[in-house]
C-alpha positions as CSV (number, residue, x, y, z in Angstrom):
1,M,-95.8,-113.0,-20.4
2,N,-94.3,-113.7,-23.7
3,L,-96.8,-116.8,-23.8
4,L,-99.8,-114.4,-23.8
5,F,-100.4,-115.2,-27.5
6,L,-100.8,-118.9,-26.7
7,T,-103.9,-118.2,-24.8
8,F,-105.8,-117.8,-28.2
9,L,-103.7,-119.9,-30.2
10,F,-104.8,-123.2,-28.5
11,P,-108.3,-122.6,-28.9
12,L,-107.9,-121.5,-32.6
13,L,-106.0,-124.8,-33.3
14,G,-108.7,-126.8,-31.6
15,W,-111.2,-125.1,-33.8
16,L,-109.0,-126.0,-36.7
17,L,-108.7,-129.6,-35.9
18,L,-112.5,-130.2,-35.1
19,S,-113.8,-128.1,-38.1
20,F,-111.7,-130.2,-40.6
21,S,-112.4,-133.6,-38.9
22,R,-116.1,-133.2,-40.8
23,G,-117.3,-135.2,-37.7
24,R,-115.0,-138.4,-38.0
25,F,-113.5,-138.0,-34.6
26,S,-114.8,-140.1,-31.7
27,E,-116.6,-138.3,-28.9
28,N,-113.5,-138.9,-26.6
29,L,-111.0,-137.3,-29.2
30,S,-113.3,-134.5,-29.9
31,A,-113.7,-133.9,-26.0
32,L,-109.9,-134.1,-25.7
33,I,-109.4,-131.5,-28.1
34,G,-112.4,-129.3,-27.4
35,V,-111.8,-129.2,-23.7
36,G,-108.2,-129.5,-23.7
37,S,-107.5,-126.8,-25.8
38,V,-109.2,-124.4,-23.7
39,G,-107.8,-125.8,-20.6
40,L,-104.4,-125.3,-22.0
41,S,-105.2,-121.8,-22.7
42,A,-106.5,-121.3,-19.2
43,L,-103.2,-122.7,-17.9
44,T,-101.2,-120.3,-20.0
45,A,-103.3,-117.4,-18.7
46,A,-102.9,-118.5,-15.1
47,W,-99.1,-118.3,-15.7
48,V,-99.5,-114.9,-17.6
49,I,-101.7,-113.5,-14.7
50,V,-99.3,-114.9,-12.0
51,Q,-96.2,-113.5,-13.8
52,F,-98.2,-110.1,-14.3
53,N,-98.6,-109.8,-10.4
54,V,-95.5,-111.2,-9.3
55,A,-93.3,-109.3,-11.6
56,P,-95.4,-106.7,-13.1
57,P,-94.2,-105.0,-16.4
58,E,-93.2,-101.4,-16.6
59,G,-96.1,-99.1,-16.0
60,R,-98.2,-102.5,-15.3
61,V,-98.7,-102.6,-19.0
62,F,-97.5,-105.5,-21.5
63,T,-97.9,-105.3,-25.3
64,Q,-97.1,-108.0,-27.5
65,V,-96.9,-107.2,-31.3
66,L,-98.0,-110.2,-33.4
67,W,-97.9,-108.9,-36.8
68,Q,-98.9,-105.7,-39.0
69,W,-102.6,-106.2,-40.1
70,M,-102.6,-103.7,-43.0
71,S,-101.4,-100.2,-43.9
72,V,-103.7,-98.1,-46.0
73,A,-103.2,-94.5,-46.4
74,G,-101.5,-94.0,-43.0
75,F,-103.9,-96.3,-41.2
76,A,-101.8,-99.1,-40.0
77,P,-103.4,-101.3,-37.3
78,S,-101.6,-104.3,-36.1
79,F,-102.6,-107.5,-34.1
80,T,-101.1,-106.3,-31.1
81,L,-102.2,-107.7,-27.5
82,Y,-102.6,-105.4,-24.6
83,L,-102.4,-106.8,-21.2
84,D,-103.1,-104.2,-18.1
85,G,-105.4,-104.8,-14.9
86,L,-108.6,-104.7,-16.9
87,S,-107.6,-107.4,-19.7
88,V,-106.2,-109.6,-17.0
89,T,-109.3,-109.6,-15.4
90,M,-111.3,-110.5,-18.3
91,L,-108.7,-113.1,-19.4
92,G,-109.1,-114.9,-16.2
93,V,-112.7,-114.9,-16.4
94,V,-113.0,-116.0,-20.1
95,T,-110.4,-118.8,-19.9
96,G,-111.1,-119.9,-16.2
97,V,-115.1,-120.1,-16.3
98,G,-114.8,-121.0,-20.0
99,F,-112.8,-124.0,-19.3
100,L,-115.2,-125.3,-16.6
101,I,-118.1,-124.7,-19.1
102,H,-116.2,-126.8,-21.7
103,L,-115.6,-129.5,-19.3
104,F,-119.2,-129.7,-18.1
105,A,-120.5,-129.6,-21.7
106,S,-118.2,-132.6,-22.4
107,W,-120.7,-134.6,-20.2
108,Y,-123.8,-132.7,-21.1
109,M,-123.5,-133.2,-24.8
110,R,-122.7,-137.0,-24.8
111,G,-124.6,-138.6,-27.4
112,E,-125.6,-135.4,-29.2
113,E,-125.5,-135.4,-33.0
114,G,-122.8,-132.8,-33.8
115,Y,-120.5,-133.5,-30.7
116,S,-117.5,-132.3,-32.4
117,R,-119.0,-129.4,-34.2
118,F,-120.4,-128.1,-31.0
119,F,-116.7,-128.1,-29.6
120,A,-115.3,-126.6,-32.8
121,Y,-117.9,-123.6,-32.4
122,T,-117.1,-123.1,-28.6
123,N,-113.4,-123.2,-29.2
124,L,-113.8,-120.3,-32.0
125,F,-115.9,-118.8,-29.4
126,I,-113.4,-118.6,-26.8
127,A,-110.5,-117.4,-29.3
128,S,-112.8,-114.7,-30.5
129,M,-113.5,-113.4,-26.9
130,L,-109.9,-113.3,-26.3
131,F,-109.1,-111.3,-29.5
132,L,-111.8,-108.8,-28.0
133,V,-110.4,-108.4,-24.4
134,L,-106.8,-108.4,-25.5
135,G,-106.8,-106.1,-28.7
136,D,-105.0,-102.8,-28.2
137,N,-106.9,-101.1,-30.8
138,L,-110.6,-100.8,-31.5
139,L,-110.4,-102.4,-35.0
140,F,-109.0,-105.6,-33.3
141,L,-111.6,-105.4,-30.7
142,Y,-114.4,-105.2,-33.3
143,F,-112.7,-108.3,-35.0
144,G,-113.4,-110.3,-32.1
145,W,-116.7,-108.5,-31.4
146,E,-118.0,-109.9,-34.7
147,G,-116.4,-113.3,-34.2
148,V,-118.5,-113.8,-31.0
149,G,-121.4,-112.7,-32.7
150,L,-121.0,-115.2,-35.3
151,C,-120.4,-118.0,-33.0
152,S,-123.5,-117.0,-30.8
153,Y,-125.6,-117.7,-34.1
154,L,-124.1,-121.0,-34.8
155,L,-124.3,-122.0,-31.2
156,I,-127.7,-120.7,-30.6
157,G,-129.0,-122.4,-33.7
158,F,-126.9,-125.5,-32.9
159,Y,-130.0,-127.9,-33.2
160,Y,-130.8,-126.5,-36.6
161,S,-133.4,-129.2,-37.6
162,N,-135.9,-127.4,-35.4
163,P,-137.1,-124.1,-37.4
164,N,-137.6,-122.3,-34.1
165,N,-134.1,-122.5,-33.2
166,G,-132.9,-121.2,-36.4
167,N,-135.4,-118.3,-36.0
168,A,-134.0,-117.5,-32.5
169,A,-130.3,-117.6,-33.8
170,L,-131.4,-115.5,-36.6
171,K,-133.0,-113.1,-34.4
172,A,-130.0,-112.9,-32.1
173,F,-127.9,-112.4,-35.2
174,I,-129.7,-109.6,-36.4
175,V,-130.6,-107.5,-33.3
176,T,-127.1,-107.6,-32.4
177,R,-125.7,-106.6,-36.0
178,I,-128.0,-103.4,-35.3
179,G,-125.8,-102.7,-32.3
180,D,-122.8,-103.6,-34.4
181,V,-123.6,-101.1,-37.1
182,F,-124.0,-98.4,-34.5
183,M,-120.5,-99.2,-33.0
184,A,-118.9,-99.2,-36.4
185,I,-120.4,-95.5,-37.1
186,G,-118.5,-94.6,-33.8
187,L,-115.3,-96.1,-34.9
188,F,-115.7,-94.1,-38.4
189,I,-116.1,-90.9,-36.4
190,L,-113.2,-91.5,-34.0
191,F,-110.8,-92.3,-36.8
192,Q,-112.1,-89.5,-38.9
193,H,-111.5,-87.1,-36.2
194,L,-108.6,-88.4,-34.3
195,G,-106.8,-90.6,-37.1
196,T,-106.3,-93.6,-35.1
197,L,-108.2,-96.4,-33.4
198,N,-105.5,-97.4,-30.9
199,I,-107.3,-97.1,-27.5
200,Q,-104.6,-95.9,-25.4
201,E,-104.0,-93.2,-28.2
202,L,-107.6,-92.3,-28.2
203,M,-107.7,-91.8,-24.5
204,V,-104.8,-89.1,-25.0
205,L,-106.0,-87.5,-28.1
206,A,-109.7,-87.1,-27.2
207,P,-109.1,-84.6,-24.4
208,Q,-106.8,-82.6,-26.4
209,K,-109.1,-82.6,-29.7
210,Y,-112.6,-82.3,-27.9
211,V,-114.0,-80.2,-25.3
212,A,-116.4,-81.8,-22.9
213,G,-120.0,-82.3,-24.4
214,D,-118.7,-81.8,-28.2
215,T,-121.2,-82.9,-30.5
216,W,-119.1,-85.4,-32.6
217,L,-117.8,-87.1,-29.5
218,W,-121.1,-87.1,-28.0
219,L,-122.5,-88.9,-31.2
220,A,-119.3,-91.3,-31.4
221,T,-120.1,-92.2,-27.6
222,L,-123.9,-92.7,-28.3
223,M,-123.0,-95.1,-31.1
224,L,-120.5,-96.9,-29.1
225,L,-123.2,-97.4,-26.4
226,G,-125.4,-98.6,-29.2
227,G,-123.0,-101.5,-29.9
228,A,-122.8,-102.1,-26.2
229,V,-126.6,-102.5,-25.5
230,G,-126.8,-104.9,-28.6
231,K,-124.2,-107.1,-27.5
232,S,-125.1,-107.0,-23.4
233,A,-128.8,-107.3,-24.3
234,Q,-129.8,-103.7,-22.7
235,L,-132.8,-101.7,-23.6
236,P,-133.9,-101.4,-26.3
237,L,-132.0,-104.3,-28.0
238,Q,-132.6,-106.9,-25.3
239,T,-135.2,-109.0,-26.8
240,W,-132.7,-111.4,-28.4
241,L,-131.5,-112.8,-25.1
242,A,-134.3,-115.0,-23.9
243,D,-134.6,-116.6,-27.1
244,A,-131.2,-117.3,-27.3
245,M,-132.2,-120.4,-24.8
246,A,-132.8,-122.5,-27.8
247,G,-129.1,-123.3,-27.8
248,P,-127.7,-126.3,-25.5
249,T,-127.5,-125.3,-21.9
250,P,-123.5,-125.0,-22.0
251,V,-124.1,-122.5,-24.7
252,S,-126.3,-120.4,-22.3
253,A,-123.7,-120.7,-19.5
254,L,-121.0,-119.6,-22.1
255,I,-122.9,-116.7,-23.7
256,H,-124.6,-115.4,-20.7
257,A,-122.2,-115.9,-18.0
258,A,-118.4,-115.0,-18.8
259,T,-118.3,-114.0,-22.3
260,M,-120.3,-112.5,-24.9
261,V,-123.1,-110.5,-22.9
262,T,-120.2,-108.9,-20.7
263,A,-118.6,-107.4,-23.9
264,G,-120.6,-104.2,-23.9
265,V,-119.7,-103.5,-20.2
266,Y,-115.8,-104.1,-21.1
267,L,-116.1,-101.9,-24.1
268,I,-117.6,-98.8,-22.1
269,A,-115.2,-99.6,-19.1
270,R,-112.2,-99.9,-21.8
271,T,-113.1,-96.5,-23.5
272,H,-114.2,-94.8,-20.2
273,G,-112.1,-91.6,-21.1
274,L,-114.3,-90.8,-24.0
275,F,-117.3,-91.3,-21.9
276,L,-116.2,-89.1,-19.2
277,L,-116.0,-86.3,-21.7
278,T,-119.6,-86.8,-22.5
279,P,-121.3,-86.8,-19.1
280,D,-124.9,-86.8,-20.6
281,I,-124.2,-90.3,-22.5
282,L,-122.5,-91.6,-19.3
283,E,-125.8,-90.7,-17.6
284,L,-127.8,-92.5,-20.2
285,V,-125.4,-95.8,-19.6
286,G,-126.9,-95.7,-16.1
287,I,-130.4,-95.1,-17.1
288,V,-130.3,-97.7,-19.7
289,G,-129.0,-99.9,-16.9
290,G,-131.3,-99.2,-14.3
291,T,-134.4,-99.5,-16.5
292,T,-133.3,-102.8,-17.9
293,L,-132.6,-104.4,-14.4
294,V,-136.2,-103.4,-13.2
295,L,-138.1,-104.5,-16.5
296,A,-136.3,-107.8,-16.6
297,G,-136.9,-108.6,-13.0
298,F,-140.6,-108.3,-13.5
299,A,-140.3,-110.4,-16.6
300,A,-138.5,-113.2,-14.7
301,L,-141.1,-113.2,-12.1
302,V,-143.7,-115.1,-14.5
303,Q,-141.5,-117.3,-16.6
304,T,-142.0,-121.1,-16.4
305,D,-138.7,-122.0,-18.3
306,I,-136.0,-122.4,-15.9
307,K,-133.5,-121.3,-18.5
308,R,-135.6,-118.2,-19.3
309,I,-135.9,-117.2,-15.9
310,L,-132.1,-117.2,-15.7
311,A,-131.9,-115.3,-19.1
312,Y,-133.9,-112.5,-17.8
313,S,-131.8,-112.5,-14.4
314,T,-128.6,-112.1,-16.8
315,M,-130.3,-109.1,-18.5
316,S,-130.9,-107.7,-15.0
317,Q,-127.6,-108.3,-13.7
318,I,-125.9,-106.7,-17.0
319,G,-128.1,-103.8,-16.0
320,Y,-126.6,-103.5,-12.7
321,M,-123.2,-103.4,-14.2
322,F,-124.3,-100.6,-16.8
323,L,-125.8,-98.7,-13.9
324,A,-122.2,-98.9,-12.2
325,L,-120.8,-97.6,-15.2
326,G,-123.2,-94.7,-15.4
327,V,-122.4,-93.4,-11.9
328,G,-118.6,-93.8,-12.5
329,A,-118.2,-97.0,-10.4
330,W,-116.0,-98.5,-12.8
331,D,-114.3,-100.9,-10.4
332,A,-117.6,-102.0,-9.1
333,A,-118.9,-102.8,-12.6
334,I,-115.9,-105.1,-13.3
335,F,-116.0,-106.7,-9.9
336,H,-119.7,-107.5,-10.3
337,L,-118.7,-108.7,-14.0
338,M,-116.3,-111.2,-12.3
339,T,-118.7,-112.6,-9.5
340,H,-121.6,-112.8,-11.7
341,A,-119.7,-115.0,-14.1
342,F,-119.1,-117.4,-11.1
343,F,-122.6,-117.6,-10.0
344,K,-124.5,-117.2,-13.3
345,A,-122.2,-120.0,-14.9
346,L,-123.0,-122.2,-11.7
347,L,-126.8,-121.7,-12.3
348,F,-126.7,-122.1,-15.7
349,L,-124.7,-125.4,-15.6
350,A,-126.9,-126.6,-12.5
351,S,-130.0,-126.1,-14.7
352,G,-128.3,-128.2,-17.4
353,A,-127.9,-131.1,-14.9
354,V,-131.7,-130.8,-14.0
355,I,-132.7,-130.5,-17.7
356,N,-130.5,-133.6,-18.2
357,A,-132.1,-135.5,-15.1
358,C,-135.5,-134.7,-15.9
359,H,-135.3,-136.0,-19.6
360,H,-135.1,-132.4,-21.1
361,E,-138.0,-130.9,-19.4
362,Q,-137.6,-127.2,-18.6
363,N,-140.9,-126.2,-17.2
364,I,-140.3,-125.8,-13.7
365,F,-144.0,-126.5,-12.8
366,K,-143.3,-130.0,-14.3
367,M,-140.8,-130.8,-11.7
368,G,-141.0,-130.4,-8.1
369,G,-139.5,-132.5,-5.2
370,L,-135.9,-132.6,-6.7
371,W,-133.8,-131.7,-3.8
372,K,-133.6,-135.3,-2.7
373,K,-132.9,-136.8,-6.1
374,L,-130.4,-134.2,-7.3
375,P,-128.3,-133.1,-4.1
376,L,-125.5,-131.3,-6.0
377,A,-127.7,-129.5,-8.4
378,Y,-129.9,-128.4,-5.3
379,A,-126.7,-127.3,-3.6
380,S,-125.6,-125.5,-6.6
381,F,-129.0,-123.5,-6.9
382,I,-128.9,-122.7,-3.3
383,V,-125.6,-121.3,-3.4
384,G,-125.8,-119.7,-7.0
385,G,-129.2,-118.5,-6.0
386,A,-128.3,-116.9,-2.8
387,A,-125.4,-115.3,-4.6
388,L,-127.6,-113.9,-7.3
389,A,-130.1,-112.6,-4.6
390,A,-127.1,-111.0,-2.7
391,L,-127.6,-112.9,0.5
392,P,-125.6,-110.7,3.1
393,L,-121.9,-111.6,3.9
394,V,-121.9,-115.3,2.9
395,T,-122.2,-114.8,-1.0
396,A,-119.8,-113.0,-3.7
397,G,-123.0,-111.4,-5.1
398,F,-123.5,-109.5,-1.9
399,Y,-120.1,-108.0,-1.8
400,S,-120.2,-106.6,-5.5
401,K,-123.9,-105.6,-5.7
402,D,-123.6,-103.8,-2.5
403,E,-120.6,-101.7,-3.9
404,I,-122.6,-100.8,-7.0
405,L,-125.6,-99.6,-4.8
406,W,-123.1,-97.7,-2.4
407,E,-121.5,-96.0,-5.6
408,A,-125.0,-95.0,-6.6
409,F,-125.7,-93.3,-3.3
410,A,-122.5,-91.7,-3.0
411,S,-122.7,-90.2,-6.5
412,G,-126.1,-88.6,-5.9
413,H,-128.1,-90.7,-8.3
414,Q,-131.0,-91.5,-5.9
415,A,-133.4,-92.6,-8.7
416,L,-130.8,-95.4,-9.7
417,L,-130.1,-96.4,-6.2
418,Y,-134.0,-97.1,-5.8
419,A,-133.9,-98.9,-9.0
420,G,-131.2,-101.0,-7.7
421,L,-132.8,-101.8,-4.4
422,A,-136.1,-102.5,-6.3
423,G,-134.1,-105.0,-8.6
424,A,-132.4,-106.6,-5.6
425,F,-135.8,-107.4,-4.1
426,L,-137.3,-108.7,-7.4
427,T,-134.1,-110.7,-7.7
428,S,-134.7,-112.5,-4.5
429,I,-138.3,-113.4,-5.2
430,Y,-137.9,-115.0,-8.7
431,T,-134.7,-116.5,-7.8
432,F,-136.1,-118.5,-4.9
433,R,-139.6,-118.8,-6.7
434,L,-137.6,-121.1,-9.2
435,I,-135.9,-123.1,-6.5
436,F,-139.0,-123.4,-4.3
437,I,-141.2,-124.6,-7.4
438,A,-138.6,-127.0,-9.0
439,F,-136.9,-128.5,-5.8
440,H,-139.5,-128.5,-3.2
441,G,-143.3,-129.6,-3.2
442,E,-144.5,-132.8,-4.9
443,A,-142.3,-134.5,-7.3
444,K,-143.8,-134.6,-10.7
445,T,-141.2,-136.2,-13.0
446,E,-138.6,-138.7,-12.6
447,A,-135.1,-137.6,-12.3
448,H,-131.7,-139.4,-12.5
449,A,-128.5,-137.5,-10.9
450,G,-125.5,-137.2,-13.4
451,H,-122.3,-138.9,-12.7
452,G,-118.6,-138.4,-13.5
453,V,-115.9,-135.7,-13.0
454,A,-117.0,-133.6,-15.9
455,H,-120.3,-133.3,-14.1
456,W,-119.5,-132.5,-10.5
457,L,-116.1,-130.8,-10.7
458,P,-117.4,-127.6,-12.6
459,L,-120.4,-127.4,-10.1
460,A,-118.4,-127.8,-7.0
461,T,-115.3,-125.3,-8.2
462,L,-118.2,-122.7,-9.1
463,I,-120.2,-123.3,-5.8
464,V,-116.8,-122.2,-4.0
465,L,-116.3,-119.4,-6.2
466,S,-119.8,-118.0,-5.7
467,T,-119.4,-118.0,-1.9
468,F,-117.5,-115.0,-0.1
469,I,-114.3,-117.0,-1.3
470,G,-114.9,-115.6,-4.7
471,A,-115.3,-111.9,-3.6
472,L,-111.8,-112.2,-2.1
473,I,-110.3,-112.1,-5.8
474,T,-109.7,-108.7,-6.2
475,P,-109.4,-107.4,-9.9
476,P,-106.1,-105.5,-10.4
477,L,-107.6,-102.2,-11.7
478,A,-105.6,-99.6,-9.7
479,G,-104.5,-97.0,-12.3
480,V,-106.4,-98.8,-15.0
481,L,-109.9,-97.2,-14.3
482,P,-110.7,-93.6,-12.7
483,E,-111.2,-93.6,-8.9
484,S,-115.0,-93.5,-8.2
485,A,-116.5,-91.0,-5.7
486,G,-117.9,-93.6,-3.0
487,H,-114.7,-95.5,-1.8
488,A,-114.8,-93.7,1.4
489,G,-117.4,-95.9,3.4
490,G,-118.3,-95.0,6.9
491,E,-121.8,-95.3,8.8
492,A,-123.7,-94.5,5.8
493,K,-122.3,-97.4,3.8
494,H,-122.9,-99.8,6.7
495,S,-126.4,-98.8,6.8
496,L,-126.9,-99.0,3.2
497,E,-125.4,-102.7,3.5
498,I,-128.0,-103.5,6.1
499,A,-130.7,-102.1,4.1
500,S,-129.7,-104.0,1.1
501,G,-129.3,-107.3,3.0
502,A,-132.8,-106.8,4.6
503,I,-134.3,-106.3,1.3
504,A,-132.7,-109.4,-0.1
505,L,-133.8,-111.5,2.9
506,A,-137.3,-110.0,2.8
507,G,-137.6,-111.2,-0.9
508,I,-136.5,-114.8,0.0
509,L,-139.0,-114.8,2.9
510,L,-141.8,-113.5,0.6
511,A,-140.9,-116.1,-2.1
512,A,-141.1,-118.9,0.8
513,L,-144.6,-117.5,1.8
514,L,-145.9,-117.4,-1.9
515,F,-144.4,-120.4,-3.4
516,L,-143.8,-123.0,-0.7
517,G,-146.8,-125.3,0.1
518,K,-150.3,-125.0,-2.0
519,R,-149.5,-121.6,-3.3
520,R,-153.4,-120.9,-3.4
521,F,-152.7,-116.9,-2.7
522,V,-150.7,-116.7,-5.8
523,G,-153.2,-118.6,-8.1
524,A,-155.8,-116.6,-6.9
525,V,-154.0,-113.3,-7.6
526,A,-152.9,-115.0,-11.1
527,Q,-156.4,-115.6,-12.0
528,S,-157.8,-112.3,-11.1
529,A,-158.3,-109.7,-14.1
530,P,-155.3,-107.7,-13.0
531,G,-153.3,-110.8,-12.6
532,R,-154.1,-112.1,-16.1
533,F,-153.0,-108.9,-17.7
534,L,-149.9,-108.3,-15.7
535,G,-148.7,-111.9,-16.0
536,A,-149.4,-111.9,-19.8
537,W,-147.7,-108.8,-20.2
538,W,-144.6,-109.7,-18.1
539,Y,-144.6,-113.0,-19.7
540,A,-144.0,-111.5,-22.9
541,A,-141.3,-109.2,-21.8
542,W,-143.3,-106.1,-21.7
543,G,-144.3,-106.6,-25.2
544,F,-141.1,-105.5,-27.0
545,D,-141.2,-108.1,-29.5
546,W,-145.0,-107.3,-30.4
547,L,-143.9,-103.5,-30.6
548,Y,-141.1,-104.1,-32.9
549,D,-142.8,-106.5,-35.1
550,L,-145.7,-103.7,-35.4
551,L,-143.1,-100.9,-36.0
552,F,-140.3,-102.5,-38.2
553,V,-141.0,-106.3,-39.2
554,K,-144.5,-105.6,-40.8
555,P,-143.7,-102.5,-42.7
556,Y,-140.4,-104.0,-43.9
557,L,-142.5,-107.1,-45.2
558,L,-145.2,-104.8,-46.7
559,L,-142.3,-102.7,-48.5
560,C,-140.9,-106.0,-49.8
561,R,-144.2,-106.7,-51.1
562,L,-144.6,-103.3,-52.9
563,L,-141.3,-103.5,-54.4
564,G,-141.8,-107.0,-55.6
565,R,-144.3,-105.4,-58.1
566,D,-142.1,-102.5,-58.9
567,P,-142.2,-101.3,-62.6
568,I,-138.6,-101.0,-63.0
569,D,-138.1,-104.6,-61.8
570,R,-140.7,-105.7,-64.2
571,G,-139.2,-103.7,-67.0
572,I,-135.6,-105.3,-66.2
573,G,-137.5,-108.7,-66.2
574,L,-138.4,-108.2,-70.0
575,V,-135.0,-108.9,-71.2
576,P,-135.0,-112.5,-69.9
577,R,-138.5,-113.1,-71.0
578,L,-137.7,-111.6,-74.6
579,V,-134.7,-114.1,-74.5
580,R,-136.8,-116.9,-73.5
581,G,-139.3,-116.2,-76.1
582,G,-137.0,-116.0,-78.9
583,H,-135.5,-119.4,-77.9
584,A,-139.0,-120.8,-78.0
585,V,-139.6,-119.5,-81.4
586,L,-136.2,-120.4,-83.0
587,S,-136.4,-123.9,-81.2
588,R,-139.5,-124.8,-83.4
589,T,-137.5,-124.3,-86.6
590,E,-135.6,-127.4,-85.5
591,T,-137.9,-129.8,-87.3
592,G,-135.5,-132.5,-88.6
593,H,-136.8,-132.3,-92.2
594,V,-134.2,-131.7,-94.7
595,R,-136.4,-130.1,-97.2
596,W,-137.5,-127.4,-94.6
597,Y,-133.7,-126.7,-93.9
598,A,-133.0,-126.3,-97.8
599,V,-135.9,-124.0,-98.0
600,S,-134.5,-122.1,-95.1
601,I,-131.2,-121.8,-96.4
602,V,-132.4,-120.5,-100.0
603,G,-134.8,-118.1,-98.2
604,G,-131.8,-116.9,-96.1
605,A,-129.4,-116.6,-99.1
606,V,-132.3,-114.6,-101.1
607,L,-132.6,-112.1,-98.1
608,L,-129.0,-111.7,-97.9
609,L,-128.6,-111.0,-101.6
610,A,-131.5,-108.5,-101.6
611,A,-129.9,-106.7,-98.6
612,V,-126.4,-106.5,-100.4
613,L,-128.4,-105.0,-103.5
614,L,-130.5,-102.4,-101.8
615,A,-127.4,-101.0,-99.7
């Protein structure tokens, strides 16, 4: 386990080499460095995880001090890696799924301008995410938190020549920065009251310092929740996620599957001791998740871009994780985080294969009939879509999502249970709507299947992990997170499993009835007045962008225009205007005439003598 530091050192070295290559490396060399560095990180992580399970450290916790970061007035955080069951789980997900995404990207990005730049960004992204999940203190975690925010900006705006991509990157950066400011305020409060940002020390000191529901702790956890909803694209800071599809498809898989969007879930789980002392905020976590998963499900129902459908599904699935955290189902939230990484990475990579095969077409209504031409991508969507829809018994998504629904029921949160069931129904419909429209029916475009091990190996591996085989991987969370209320099962749990499975199957059947064939009924509903209104409303994701533009953007621009005519600003502007005017006047005296210069000298001497005599 002493090799733990190598898990982030390899990607950092890859980033350094690729960054300073200035694009002079060949594509093969860039791929070797970019993919190889993450591959070495994944191998190191696998070795560490095996050692952790075979010969667990004392207390099942391993720490590795790298160096002292700073020491200011008693505040002395260090770069210390902290490995327990939770960070082991995240380490495996980030490096394992991250490697598969990098391998696929080496095929997908071939021929693109900035090939080495792409891998430089993604290597730094992986290193930053590992800082986030391995840091033993909140300042180290925040360092990685900001690192993934920076990398997401660079990757979303990778195709920077298109202004829309730059705007999408800027939007993601600004919206997530709002959450980051909230989080920073939370850290200030915790340090001011507890004198440390070491996570384990906080878990010990908080119950001693605060009573349940204390105002300052309430405010601190609310601020941490603000950071989590920004990074994990939950209400009300969810608007950046769909626009983030402007980046290359492997970026979408990297950001929306295993890494950045799960950071908020990890933060709340890691600081669970603080949230348990503020039950109102913990309940708010569940409400935010339940609301987001339903609203995102409706938005996904009417999207036409294959990647935006998957983006809204990510928003919805992260909502399930927040719902689980809110009802105290800590294990279930992390279990779903892991399985979601498998099947969502599979779906995004498969969508990349489809987009590449269809000459970068992303509108599902311009595809059709692809199942014969792209059998591997079709199999990936069938398996990944079934896992996303939680098809009973055979998919990984069923086991993790069912655990969340059971915990919501067992904890007495009936409203959140109904939200989860409604979300499951919507998920089945929009997932198989995508599959039936894109892969069945009449072919509307030419498609050419991809080839090569970098294309098929990641998809094949993730197909296996998205089945029940992936659900057999049990995160080692015993003793790390509190026991939840619903672990005891029984007849009630089996009944809920049957009900949730039936809902998933009903959604798939309804999608088949609506979207296979001529789709006359759906077309008629869409053309009706209520259908046009709801379709436009859901397509715009409930109008949050319009609302925020009205409440924040336009007033800000108006304020900028008003301050642009500010009298103080104009007064300060007089100084450079006077200097420029004096320069213009004096420059006119430079005539080049000797007589003029002689007269000027005499006149200046007379004025000087007069001043001396008068003084």
